[in-house]
C-alpha positions as CSV (number, residue, x, y, z in Angstrom):
1,M,-2.8,34.3,-13.5
2,R,-4.2,31.2,-13.4
3,A,-4.6,30.3,-17.0
4,Y,-0.9,32.0,-17.6
5,R,-0.1,28.9,-15.3
6,L,-2.2,26.7,-16.5
7,T,-0.3,26.7,-20.1
8,I,3.1,27.2,-19.2
9,I,3.3,24.4,-17.0
10,P,2.7,21.9,-20.1
11,A,4.8,23.7,-22.2
12,L,7.3,23.4,-19.3
13,A,6.8,19.6,-19.2
14,L,6.9,18.9,-22.7
15,V,10.2,20.9,-23.0
16,L,12.2,18.5,-20.6
17,A,10.4,15.9,-22.4
18,A,11.4,17.2,-25.8
19,C,15.2,17.4,-24.0
20,S,15.0,13.8,-22.2
21,V,14.0,12.5,-25.9
22,R,17.2,13.9,-27.5
23,D,19.2,12.7,-24.7
24,A,18.2,9.5,-25.3
25,Y,19.1,10.0,-29.2
26,V,21.9,11.1,-28.4
27,R,23.1,8.5,-26.4
28,A,21.6,5.6,-28.5
29,K,23.8,7.1,-31.4
30,Q,26.7,7.3,-29.0
31,V,25.9,3.5,-27.6
32,R,26.1,2.0,-31.5
33,T,28.9,4.0,-32.6
34,Y,30.9,2.3,-29.9
35,A,29.3,-1.3,-30.2
36,D,30.7,-1.1,-33.9
37,M,34.0,0.8,-32.9
38,Q,34.6,-2.1,-31.0
39,T,33.2,-5.4,-33.7
40,I,36.0,-3.3,-35.3
41,V,38.6,-3.7,-33.1
42,S,37.5,-7.4,-32.7
43,K,38.4,-7.7,-36.5
44,I,41.7,-6.1,-36.2
45,E,42.5,-7.7,-33.3
46,Q,42.0,-10.7,-34.6
47,L,44.2,-10.3,-37.8
48,R,47.1,-8.2,-35.7
49,S,47.6,-11.4,-33.9
50,S,48.5,-13.7,-37.0
51,T,50.6,-10.5,-38.4
52,A,53.2,-8.4,-36.3
53,A,53.7,-6.2,-39.5
54,P,51.3,-3.1,-39.9
55,L,48.2,-3.5,-41.5
56,K,48.3,-2.6,-45.1
57,E,45.5,0.3,-46.4
58,P,43.0,-2.2,-48.0
59,Q,43.1,-4.5,-45.3
60,V,42.1,-1.9,-42.7
61,Q,39.9,-0.3,-45.2
62,A,38.1,-3.7,-46.2
63,I,38.0,-4.0,-42.2
64,L,36.3,-0.5,-41.8
65,D,33.8,-1.0,-44.4
66,S,32.4,-3.9,-43.2
67,V,30.6,-2.8,-39.9
68,A,28.3,0.3,-40.7
69,H,30.3,1.3,-44.5
70,G,33.3,2.6,-42.2
71,R,30.1,5.1,-40.1
72,D,29.8,6.1,-37.3
73,A,26.2,6.1,-36.2
74,W,26.2,9.6,-36.9
75,G,27.4,9.3,-40.8
76,H,31.3,10.6,-40.3
77,R,34.2,7.9,-41.3
78,F,36.0,6.4,-38.8
79,V,39.4,7.5,-38.2
80,F,42.6,4.6,-38.3
81,R,46.1,5.7,-37.7
82,S,48.3,3.3,-36.8
83,K,52.6,4.0,-36.0
84,P,56.0,0.8,-35.5
85,S,55.8,-0.7,-31.6
86,R,58.1,-2.7,-30.3
87,G,55.1,-5.6,-30.8
88,G,54.7,-4.5,-34.4
89,F,52.4,-2.0,-34.4
90,S,50.0,0.3,-32.3
91,Y,46.8,1.4,-33.8
92,I,43.7,4.4,-33.4
93,L,39.8,4.1,-34.1
94,V,38.2,7.1,-33.4
95,S,34.4,8.7,-34.3
96,Y,34.4,12.4,-34.1
97,G,31.1,11.8,-31.8
98,S,27.9,14.0,-32.9
99,D,29.8,17.3,-34.2
100,G,32.8,15.3,-36.6
101,K,34.9,17.3,-35.3
102,P,37.9,16.2,-33.5
103,D,38.8,17.0,-29.4
104,V,42.5,17.7,-30.4
105,S,44.5,18.8,-32.8
106,K,46.1,15.6,-34.9
107,P,44.6,12.4,-34.0
108,E,47.7,10.6,-33.0
109,E,47.7,12.6,-29.9
110,Y,45.1,9.9,-29.2
111,F,48.3,8.0,-29.2
112,T,49.9,9.2,-26.0
113,L,46.7,9.9,-23.8
114,P,45.0,7.9,-20.8
115,E,41.7,6.0,-20.8
116,S,39.0,7.0,-19.6
117,R,35.0,5.5,-19.4
118,I,32.6,6.9,-22.4
119,Q,29.8,8.5,-21.1
120,G,28.0,12.1,-21.6
121,D,28.5,14.9,-24.0
122,G,27.9,12.6,-27.1
123,C,29.9,15.6,-29.2
124,K,33.1,14.1,-27.7
125,D,35.3,11.9,-29.5
126,I,35.0,7.6,-28.9
127,V,38.9,6.0,-29.5
128,F,39.5,3.1,-29.5
129,R,43.8,2.7,-29.2
130,D,45.0,-1.4,-29.1
131,G,42.0,-2.9,-29.0
132,M,41.2,-0.6,-25.5
133,P,38.8,2.4,-24.9
134,V,40.0,5.4,-25.1
135,A,36.7,7.5,-25.2
136,N,36.0,11.5,-24.2
137,A,39.1,12.4,-24.1
138,G,38.8,15.6,-25.6
139,K,37.2,18.9,-25.7
């Protein structure tokens, strides 16, 4: 019985350590994606302040491609959508998180969801709307 305990305890410790490392790895990717998205949003806001007209697709694609080749830390392409608004145009920038699947049926739903902080589940979408984070707002 004692030998059994001596085998189980180190095995359990290894499992817990592996889970902790995995969580740290996912969190690091989440933080990197968030930082890349902040950089993209900063570039969009610079361009946006110089014009009231909606950004054209080539302009947006150039900005996206200039940061991490337009991909999040999991290798998924960022999603950009814009629409006309009173101030010229409104936009969202989305990463579908580690699972690569949207948390909502259409990205446009993020135009109306409330803001929240990024934390926790790496599968959750990371979203910026008009330069501000709207994160983990689905699933």
